[in-house]
C-alpha positions in Angstrom: -3.2 0.1 -8.2 -5.9 -0.9 -5.6 -7.3 -4.3 -5.7 -9.8 -6.1 -3.2 -7.7 -8.2 -1.0 -8.9 -11.6 -1.8 -9.3 -14.1 0.6 -9.8 -11.4 3.7 -12.6 -8.9 5.0 -14.4 -7.2 2.2 -13.6 -3.9 3.8 -9.8 -4.1 3.1 -8.3 -3.1 -0.3 -4.4 -3.5 -1.3 -2.2 -0.7 -2.6 0.1 -2.8 -4.9 2.7 -2.5 -7.4 3.9 1.4 -7.6 6.9 1.3 -9.6 8.7 4.7 -11.0 11.8 5.1 -13.3 14.8 6.5 -11.6 14.5 9.6 -13.6 10.9 10.0 -12.3 12.0 9.7 -8.7 12.3 12.4 -6.2 9.5 14.6 -7.8 6.5 13.6 -5.1 5.2 11.3 -8.0 4.6 8.2 -5.6 2.7 10.1 -3.1 0.8 11.9 -5.3 0.0 8.5 -7.1 -0.8 6.7 -3.7 -3.3 9.9 -2.4 -5.1 9.3 -5.9 -5.2 5.6 -5.1 -6.4 6.0 -1.6 -9.0 8.4 -2.5 -10.1 6.2 -5.2 -10.1 3.4 -2.6 -12.6 5.5 -0.2 -14.8 6.3 -3.1 -15.1 2.5 -3.7 -16.4 2.0 -0.1 -13.1 0.4 1.0 -12.8 1.4 4.7 -8.9 0.1 5.3 -6.0 -0.4 3.0 -3.0 -2.8 3.1 0.4 -3.2 1.7 2.8 -5.4 1.4 6.9 -4.2 0.9 9.9 -4.7 2.1 12.4 -2.9 4.6 15.1 -2.7 1.4 13.0 -0.2 -0.5 13.8 2.5 2.4 12.0 5.4 0.7 9.1 3.5 -0.4 8.4 2.6 3.7 9.3 5.9 4.8 6.6 7.1 2.3 3.9 4.8 3.5 4.9 5.7 7.5 4.3 9.7 5.8 1.1 8.4 4.6 -0.1 7.0 7.9 0.2 3.2 7.2 0.6 1.4 10.4 2.6 -1.7 10.6 1.2 -5.0 11.5 2.3 -8.1 12.9 1.2 -10.5 10.1 0.0 -11.1 6.0 -3.5 -10.3 5.5 -5.2 -12.0 2.7 -3.8 -14.4 0.2 -1.5 -12.0 -1.7 1.2 -14.5 -2.6 4.2 -11.9 -1.6 6.3 -14.4 -0.1 9.2 -12.1 0.1 7.4 -9.1 1.4 8.6 -9.1 5.4 6.9 -5.8 5.8 3.0 -5.4 6.3 1.1 -2.3 6.8 -2.5 -1.2 7.3 -4.3 2.2 7.1 -7.7 3.4 8.0 -9.1 5.3 4.9 
């Protein structure tokens, strides 16, 4: 889902917790859901979207790259995701 990024700039939201059962993967559903979430964020007035993930989730990282997310050097906000070493930001 999309949520305001706590302890950060008010125009940044966070894309968080996209999970699919293994039998639902490979059908383009993650892309459709992410695009819907990004459209919703734009409609709500957010200008940028942030996410944190791990390099272990290669398919997810590839999707985020395809959607235009760019790598950033450090964490934003107060997400508490201590195990997520990949941080990305996209201008909406």
